[in-house]
NUMARTI-342629 format. One line per field, with one value per residue: residue in three letters; chain; x, y, z of N, C-alpha, C in turn. Coordinates in steps of 0.001 Angstrom, whole numbers, plus 500000, padded with zeros to 6 digits. Example, Ala and Ser with C-alpha at 12.3 -4.5 7.8 and 13.67 -1.06 7.14 Angstrom:
BEGIN
resn <- ALA SER $
chain <- A A $
n_c1 <- 513190 512850 $
n_c2 <- 494310 497750 $
n_c3 <- 507800 507080 $
ca_c1 <- 512300 513670 $
ca_c2 <- 495500 498940 $
ca_c3 <- 507800 507140 $
c_c1 <- 513200 512900 $
c_c2 <- 496700 500030 $
c_c3 <- 507800 507870 $
END
This chain:
BEGIN
resn <- MET LYS ALA TYR VAL ILE LYS THR VAL MET GLY ILE TYR ALA PHE ASP GLU GLU GLY GLU LEU ILE GLU LYS ILE LEU PHE PRO LYS ASP ALA ASN ALA ILE ALA GLU LYS LEU SER LYS GLU CYS GLU GLU GLU ARG LYS ILE ILE GLU LYS LEU LYS GLU GLN GLY TYR LYS VAL LYS LYS LYS PRO LYS PHE LEU GLU ARG ILE LYS ILE ASP LYS LYS LEU LEU HIS GLU VAL SER LEU ILE LEU ALA GLU ARG LYS LEU LYS GLU LYS ALA LYS GLU ARG ASP ARG VAL ILE ILE GLN ALA ILE GLU ALA LEU ASP ASP LEU ASP GLU SER ILE ASN LEU LEU LYS GLU ARG PHE SER GLU TRP LYS ALA LEU PRO LEU GLU PHE GLY ASP ILE GLU LYS ASP PHE HIS GLU ARG ILE LYS GLU LEU GLU LYS PHE ARG LYS ARG LEU GLU LYS PHE VAL ASP ALA GLU MET GLN LYS LEU ALA PRO ASN ILE SER ALA ILE LEU GLY SER THR LEU SER ALA ARG LEU ILE SER LEU ALA GLY GLY LEU ASN LYS LEU ALA LEU LEU PRO ALA SER ARG ILE GLN VAL LEU GLY ALA GLU LYS ALA LEU PHE LYS HIS VAL ILE LYS GLY SER LYS PRO PRO LYS HIS GLY VAL ILE PHE GLN HIS ALA LEU ILE ARG ASN SER PRO LYS ARG LEU ARG GLY LYS ILE ALA ARG ALA LEU ALA THR LYS ILE ALA ILE ALA ALA LYS ALA ASP ALA PHE SER LYS ARG TYR ILE GLY ASP GLU LEU LYS LYS LYS LEU GLU ALA ARG VAL LYS GLU ILE ARG GLN ARG $
chain <- A A A A A A A A A A A A A A A A A A A A A A A A A A A A A A A A A A A A A A A A A A A A A A A A A A A A A A A A A A A A A A A A A A A A A A A A A A A A A A A A A A A A A A A A A A A A A A A A A A A A A A A A A A A A A A A A A A A A A A A A A A A A A A A A A A A A A A A A A A A A A A A A A A A A A A A A A A A A A A A A A A A A A A A A A A A A A A A A A A A A A A A A A A A A A A A A A A A A A A A A A A A A A A A A A A A A A A A A A A A A A A A A A A A A A A A A A A A A A A A A A A A A A A A A A A A A A A A A A A A A A A A A A A A A A A A A A A A A A A $
n_c1 <- 011174 012967 015315 017180 019987 021587 024471 025272 026733 024708 023129 021584 019852 017017 015634 012841 012225 010991 011994 011040 011266 011749 012829 014790 017630 018916 022148 023741 024859 027838 030966 033293 032218 030568 032458 033683 031562 031221 033521 033330 031021 028128 026070 023513 023208 023162 020802 018754 019071 018498 015813 014589 015007 013473 011022 010844 012348 014849 017969 020140 023298 023621 024390 021907 019362 020527 020498 018166 018538 019099 022055 024154 026453 028564 028969 029623 032092 033650 033657 034881 037473 038340 038307 040218 042493 042717 043323 045830 047254 047091 048580 051036 051562 051829 054144 055876 056038 057257 059733 060776 061001 062806 065150 065814 066307 068552 070386 070498 071640 074171 075270 075300 076959 079398 079959 080200 082371 084374 084437 085220 087797 089106 088885 090417 092890 093640 095893 095072 093582 090489 089207 086503 084439 085387 085598 082884 081875 083033 081795 079114 079205 079837 077523 075634 076592 076099 073309 072840 073580 071582 069339 069914 069734 067029 065948 066844 065403 062747 062794 063119 060604 059016 060235 061666 062778 064016 065845 067450 068944 070100 070746 069643 069792 070469 068329 066181 066777 066382 063640 062722 063512 061892 059430 057932 057164 055265 055231 057846 057776 056262 057858 059880 062805 064811 064353 064653 067345 068587 067647 067980 069869 068929 069684 071877 070561 068759 070548 071569 069314 068778 071262 072537 074579 076460 074362 073428 074764 074031 072296 071611 072082 074694 076086 076093 078190 078781 078656 080173 082725 083543 085229 085247 084310 082545 080492 078002 076644 076473 074962 072529 071834 071547 069456 067377 066908 066173 063745 062130 062220 061018 058383 057603 057766 055878 053464 053003 054094 055797 058720 061661 064184 066806 067125 067060 069333 071401 071145 071749 074439 075577 075121 076635 079169 079410 079407 081794 083661 083758 $
n_c2 <- 376346 378002 380590 382256 384196 386604 388385 390963 393126 394848 394906 393573 390565 388478 385289 382998 379436 378789 380478 383016 386503 387907 389828 392841 395028 397726 398796 402045 403466 403467 402638 402287 402290 400056 398028 398021 397101 394546 393280 392546 391575 393488 396266 396285 393622 392360 393442 392389 389627 389430 390290 388289 386054 386726 386415 383761 382299 380009 380935 380943 381545 381542 381472 381066 381191 383328 384049 385395 387970 391163 392275 395087 395383 397123 398392 396153 395493 397746 397543 395062 395606 397404 395746 393857 395469 396148 393675 393224 395277 394431 392075 393165 394520 392345 391225 393287 393034 390538 391053 392992 391469 389534 391014 392018 389640 388881 390818 390118 387590 388238 389601 387530 385602 387007 387405 384760 383911 385519 384544 381929 382299 383252 381017 379159 380231 379516 377503 374745 371510 370854 368956 367163 368980 371475 371229 370827 373297 374996 373958 374608 377372 377579 376485 378431 380513 379495 379400 382107 382999 381770 383089 385677 385387 384850 387307 388904 387795 388320 391094 391798 391357 393007 395634 396462 398721 400345 398459 398203 400490 400568 397942 394776 394117 396519 398078 396688 397117 399857 400063 398700 400461 402627 401574 400235 399820 401623 403679 404555 405516 407791 409538 412541 413271 414411 413380 410647 410591 410759 408592 406221 407580 408638 409107 410859 412954 413714 414563 416757 418449 418797 419475 421100 420218 419293 418593 415298 414029 411842 408706 405347 404958 405512 403181 402555 402162 404397 406581 405812 405288 407736 410969 412618 415266 415346 413658 414473 415849 413783 411973 413373 413372 410618 410006 411443 410023 407582 408273 408739 406189 404651 405603 404743 401954 401564 402713 403307 401023 400771 399881 401588 401474 401018 403296 405316 404637 405116 407888 408696 407861 409497 412013 411810 411587 414112 415664 414819 415775 418475 $
n_c3 <- 744993 742581 741702 739226 739199 737282 736427 734292 731738 731315 733584 736614 736458 737112 736836 736840 737279 734927 733123 733112 733434 736558 738219 737877 737766 736218 735087 735096 732007 732098 731413 733035 735654 735468 735017 737509 739097 738047 738824 741442 744098 743841 745067 743857 743103 745606 746663 744968 745422 748183 748162 746620 748224 750417 749255 749143 747349 746210 745685 742893 741442 738315 734822 733460 730987 729756 727101 726772 727427 726149 724953 724902 722536 721959 724409 725930 724763 725475 728297 728598 727677 729648 731922 731154 731030 733721 734831 733733 734991 737633 737486 736872 739249 740949 739868 740429 743246 743438 742224 744007 746384 745472 744803 747275 748597 747184 748015 750725 750485 749430 751597 753508 752261 752033 754747 755648 754097 755123 757735 757188 756155 758424 760008 758546 758897 761396 763360 763194 762472 760946 759548 758002 758569 757871 755136 754506 755286 753371 751086 751557 751284 748583 747499 748197 746627 744084 744134 744330 741769 740256 741251 740445 737674 737504 738371 736268 734068 734871 735019 732356 731441 733042 733132 730567 729305 731305 732155 729894 730028 732624 733309 734575 737409 738828 737991 739130 741791 741986 741454 743675 745737 745124 745591 743757 740218 739021 740908 740705 738093 738391 739709 739714 737685 739248 741768 741356 740816 743340 744758 747288 748628 750965 753658 753445 752210 754158 756110 754809 754741 757505 758747 756958 755314 752321 749516 748321 745237 743867 744182 744522 741826 741380 741160 738501 735685 734045 735749 738002 736913 736060 736241 739432 739447 737326 737878 739018 736911 735022 736452 736571 733865 733429 735245 734086 731709 732819 734032 731780 730609 732627 732612 730084 730437 732471 731555 728608 727482 725369 723593 723971 724765 723558 721999 723958 725408 723547 723228 725813 726067 724155 725282 727652 726575 725472 727827 728998 727187 727493 $
ca_c1 <- 011075 014314 015510 018527 020454 022674 025064 025800 027098 023471 022584 021302 018584 016603 014610 012342 012564 010396 012665 010337 011984 011000 013425 015983 018112 019835 023282 023914 025775 029174 031817 034174 031395 030116 033622 033844 030477 031426 034723 033002 029578 027698 024879 022329 023124 022741 019396 017898 019167 017749 014381 014131 014996 012296 009854 010866 013127 016193 018722 021352 023994 023959 024053 020802 018475 021318 020125 016951 018932 019679 023324 024735 027772 029573 029227 030318 033472 034314 033836 035870 038794 038687 038603 041492 043548 042854 044017 047240 047836 047210 049711 052249 051785 052344 055533 056584 056295 058222 061028 061233 061430 063976 066351 066156 066904 069888 071207 070696 072596 075500 075726 075573 078126 080593 080193 080676 083716 085269 084549 085969 089201 089622 088945 091560 094133 093977 096857 094408 092897 089077 088718 085321 083597 085942 085200 081440 081720 083370 080757 077885 079423 079738 076101 074987 077021 075361 071926 072835 073594 070241 068434 070255 069151 065585 065694 067071 064273 061539 062953 062902 059145 058430 060810 062748 063420 064946 066912 068353 069817 070799 071000 068514 069950 070371 066949 065345 067074 065750 062196 062514 063639 060739 058211 057193 057411 054385 055691 059079 057383 055653 058865 060658 064193 065629 064153 065259 068797 069099 067033 068988 070762 068016 070407 072659 069596 068248 071649 071631 068164 068875 072534 073050 075739 076303 073333 073990 074657 073477 071986 072006 072511 076163 076616 076203 079570 078938 078907 081247 084027 083784 085881 084323 083735 081509 079481 076700 076009 076158 073853 071310 071512 071077 068150 066397 066581 065462 062375 061424 062120 060053 057039 057316 057536 054670 052229 052817 054579 056536 060158 062504 065417 068032 067180 067417 070722 072255 071085 072472 075871 075971 075115 077781 080362 079411 079794 083214 084511 083772 $
ca_c2 <- 377448 378482 381805 382332 385585 386786 389736 391259 394535 395629 395018 392314 389973 387260 384501 381836 378142 378720 381449 384294 387557 388276 391043 393364 396378 398088 399658 403221 403095 403999 401445 402162 401917 398672 397162 397948 396267 393170 392709 392082 391606 394888 396554 395876 392159 392018 393829 391427 388333 389545 390384 386964 385162 387110 385897 382303 381674 379471 381696 380362 382450 380771 382204 380396 382117 384502 384399 386222 389349 391881 392883 396166 394852 398183 398550 394929 395624 398764 396997 393974 396235 397955 394617 393274 396412 396023 392410 393436 396117 393587 391177 394001 394758 391080 391109 394284 392461 389448 391698 393628 390403 388864 391855 392070 388335 388923 391619 389295 386529 388864 389870 386238 384983 387765 387129 383377 383857 386139 383592 380772 382725 383301 379612 378515 380831 378898 376393 373502 370773 370647 367804 367230 370144 372587 370959 371090 374752 375549 373508 375387 378697 377412 376276 379738 381282 378944 379862 383544 383118 381393 384170 386816 385070 384998 388756 389386 387368 389038 392512 391948 391390 394139 396949 396296 400002 400712 397448 398499 401599 400319 396536 394232 394143 397901 398503 396062 397791 401179 399821 398335 401694 403491 400917 399660 400455 402774 404759 405084 406255 409077 410394 413402 412828 414897 412455 409372 410785 410579 407440 405413 408477 409332 409544 412045 414011 414127 415305 418040 419256 419090 420092 422010 419652 419266 417635 414188 414177 410598 407644 404005 404939 405622 401860 402472 402408 405738 407510 405282 405357 409103 411845 413066 416580 415184 412672 415108 416101 412488 411412 414059 412869 409238 410045 411933 408909 406577 408773 408489 404723 404150 405943 403841 400607 401527 403189 403085 399669 400830 399691 402691 401324 401189 404708 406087 404315 405834 409320 408861 407735 410720 413118 411609 411907 415576 416173 414508 416525 419900 $
ca_c3 <- 744043 742297 740915 738677 739145 736303 736390 732960 731569 731282 734929 737304 736025 737830 736125 737581 736654 733586 732270 733151 734149 737764 738788 737180 738069 735140 735423 734235 730910 732371 731294 734207 736806 735231 735248 738965 739616 737594 739442 742798 744356 743942 745873 743095 743182 746972 746827 744278 746114 749447 747832 746162 749392 751211 748547 749254 746271 746444 744674 742294 740521 737124 733591 732782 730265 729347 725724 726807 727750 725018 725376 724091 722152 722070 725847 726344 724287 726302 729643 728483 727562 730966 732814 730707 731450 735180 735108 733393 736049 738827 737245 736970 740688 741501 739419 741254 744575 743247 741969 745250 747283 744892 744905 748704 748897 746585 748941 751930 750129 749324 752960 754160 751609 752435 756160 755767 753509 756106 758838 756695 756061 759799 760434 757874 759406 762681 763206 763601 761406 761294 758797 757125 758852 757096 753746 754439 755394 752062 750149 751807 750695 747125 747195 748278 745452 742935 744257 744030 740304 739790 741635 739589 736357 737674 738399 734908 733235 735300 734690 730914 731256 733778 732816 729574 728973 732383 732144 728768 730439 733893 733607 735336 738867 739308 737721 740159 743062 741906 741591 745087 746533 744832 746076 742633 738923 738832 741795 740098 736880 738777 740350 738809 737496 740370 742901 740941 740896 744704 745424 747965 749390 751889 754858 753064 751916 755474 756738 754096 755180 758942 759161 755939 754612 750870 749073 747539 743779 743326 745139 744099 740416 741359 740793 737043 735251 733481 736861 738860 736236 735587 737228 740473 739104 736294 738291 739234 735607 734402 737241 736125 732514 733598 735919 733100 730806 733629 734204 730509 730464 733618 732116 728957 730987 733311 730929 727161 727167 724103 723824 723471 725536 722761 721605 725162 725752 722592 723569 727081 725790 723420 726255 728550 725764 725381 729157 729226 726249 727845 $
c_c1 <- 012474 014285 016969 018927 021675 023143 025698 026207 025871 022907 022400 019911 018301 015462 014114 012686 012033 011055 011961 011154 011148 011550 014567 016330 019159 020948 023236 024986 027125 030115 032711 033414 030921 031253 033862 032805 030665 032600 034487 031485 029154 026405 023600 022106 022625 021254 018453 017896 018361 016239 013820 014042 013791 011008 009821 011623 014453 017071 019972 021955 024478 023562 022951 019879 019198 020908 018882 017255 019580 020902 023766 026185 028893 029978 030007 031797 034265 034641 034902 037290 039266 039073 039936 042670 043798 043615 045506 047950 048047 048401 051032 052592 052355 053810 056422 057013 057336 059629 061608 061751 062720 065249 066784 066803 068332 070854 071513 071720 074017 076103 076128 076826 079410 080971 080782 082088 084754 085515 085398 087468 089851 089822 090193 092897 094572 094906 096282 093777 091456 088418 087501 084467 084063 085537 083710 081141 081938 082310 079472 078006 079268 078293 075326 075341 076309 073917 071820 072811 072227 069237 068656 069679 067633 065203 065827 065880 063001 061604 062769 061410 058551 058930 061970 063485 064427 066130 067922 069360 070698 071300 069913 068634 069800 068958 066009 065538 066398 064233 061856 062548 062437 059436 057364 057444 056565 054808 056961 058743 056802 056643 059544 062104 065077 065524 064779 066777 069354 068420 068118 069969 069960 068724 071195 071746 069032 069294 071778 070527 068329 070120 073148 074298 075462 075238 073972 073782 074015 073197 072503 072478 074019 076799 076757 077606 079787 079213 080146 082630 084364 084523 084844 083605 082590 080340 078084 075946 075595 074994 072530 070865 070935 069673 067042 065949 065829 064000 061542 061186 061064 058627 056639 057003 056214 053399 052089 053196 055331 058027 060962 063888 066692 068236 067618 068877 071700 072312 071846 073975 076402 076074 076312 079089 080534 079881 081292 084150 084603 084984 $
c_c2 <- 378058 379780 381858 383798 385676 388232 389938 392724 395441 395867 393646 391819 388729 386587 383387 380570 378008 379702 382779 385305 388007 389531 391519 394753 396698 398996 400924 402899 403816 402794 401220 401706 400473 397691 396959 397007 394797 392483 392201 392100 393051 395018 396078 394362 391719 392308 392804 390078 388353 389552 389025 385979 385445 386566 384363 381578 381119 380047 380955 381385 381629 381559 381507 381459 383403 384990 385300 387691 389982 392656 393949 395775 395884 398386 397346 395000 396598 398222 395894 394517 396777 396838 393963 394145 396307 394752 392528 394251 395311 392634 391927 394272 393517 390900 392092 393672 391346 390019 392299 392579 389748 389694 391995 390759 388271 389699 390834 388197 387078 389090 388568 385580 385681 387486 385727 383218 384420 385181 382386 381092 382755 381889 378934 379019 380227 377698 375053 372840 370510 369545 368092 368481 371361 372465 371268 372582 375391 375187 374308 376792 378628 377208 377590 380604 380807 379421 381348 383782 382800 382507 385403 386620 385239 386478 389332 389049 388139 390521 392771 392012 392661 395491 396829 397590 400440 399748 397693 399582 401218 398890 396060 394413 395549 398450 397964 396762 399179 401069 399486 399575 402622 402903 400340 400443 401706 403969 405392 405956 407621 410037 411302 412897 413233 413980 411094 409433 410461 409428 406546 406250 409266 409858 410822 413238 414593 414993 416696 418980 419714 419896 421038 421517 419628 418245 416501 414409 412956 409621 406323 403964 405167 404307 401691 402906 403819 406786 407076 405465 406757 409909 412415 414371 416475 414300 413255 415318 414793 411818 412055 413544 411453 409207 410502 410811 407797 406983 408506 406994 404138 404425 405031 402427 400511 401821 402842 401675 399617 400707 400806 402630 401583 402644 405585 405875 405057 407336 409616 408828 408969 411913 413025 411962 413426 416204 415978 415327 418009 420267 $
c_c3 <- 743847 741491 740477 738492 738223 736341 735018 732897 731567 732677 735548 736888 736846 737074 737038 736809 735237 732616 732179 733976 735352 738447 737879 737715 736997 735643 734568 733195 731036 732437 732513 735445 736687 735495 736736 739570 739240 738293 740869 742983 744596 744754 745182 743182 744556 747184 746204 744994 747406 749194 747435 747321 750283 750589 748519 748161 746795 745326 744216 741337 739325 735881 732780 732186 729853 727955 725672 727143 726521 725493 724376 723774 722272 723535 726382 725961 725159 727699 729632 728410 728914 731931 732458 731145 732954 735553 734827 734466 737327 738701 737369 738432 741356 741131 740160 742577 744493 743073 743245 746233 746787 745048 746361 749148 748356 747481 750219 751680 750057 750706 753667 753593 752030 753887 756361 755196 754481 757275 758435 756608 757440 760341 759860 758400 760741 762465 763691 762381 761830 760466 757940 757342 758061 755626 753543 754458 754022 751021 750303 751191 749176 746682 747213 747064 744188 742942 743927 742521 739715 740073 740764 738179 736377 737641 736992 734003 733573 734928 733193 730593 731854 733284 731818 729249 730033 732379 731035 729148 731625 734072 734572 736845 739434 739090 738794 741505 743107 742083 743035 745977 746345 745362 744970 741360 738722 739682 741250 738895 737194 739436 739326 738739 738676 741585 742600 741119 742283 745463 746019 748768 750414 753136 754583 752795 753213 756204 756113 754587 756629 759301 758133 755242 753109 750460 748267 746041 743138 744456 744608 742642 740275 740930 739282 736619 734717 734561 737630 738235 735693 736655 738191 740102 738083 736736 738485 737934 734930 735133 736832 734761 732595 734208 734968 732174 731554 733789 732951 730329 731398 733176 730953 729452 731739 732540 729439 726717 725828 724377 723150 724136 724765 722358 722780 725543 724836 722916 724854 726852 725063 724366 727203 727830 725659 726700 729387 728342 726588 728682 $
END
């Protein structure tokens, strides 16, 4: 004796082999709640399956006799949109994790390459001949540098998909580093500009709170040319202007998905010009 259990936006339905409806539990007409129930095994589904098994049915989860269920098309559309949005958010989170791992790997490579170059220079300075091993050493360093370029291109491509607005302002590598420090794009989008301004300067901020030293004017965004190449007395104001635009860009990348990067960049450059002319 077989029973076919079907989960739809309307609820859970069970049919026997002849297509007769033997059990059903209807969902409340709440699109968000239905989307949650459809994304995993729900309590209603478990209840029906257990009941059918107790009655001696061999239960199969198959969309058989689906045509016998009257579906509310408007509700189906609403639930489909919610499920599609959730999938997009999940993909964005996956891309977040990829970006965070990639930028950390890039930092690790930089550290390793610099260390090996330093070691190689010390090696070459010795008044001895090392033959092929010296050549191999140099080749390995060059290979790491080639891989670093490939990884940097990968980060750039992924950042254009994940955060084109922030990338337009900061460049891909610095944007990725900022997202990594925040713990993800959505987390960065929820931070106020004042917090974004000092991301990466946690040690200096802690010292300021504990010992009363001067608060940091900027964190990792100091790497941006607009701050780095400006006179020291103007860096704080420029860092605030940059952080403000990053906050807007992050919200657009995380939520509205609207491209406003070029517009934000122009406004930032105009604001920096104004600061420098004072």
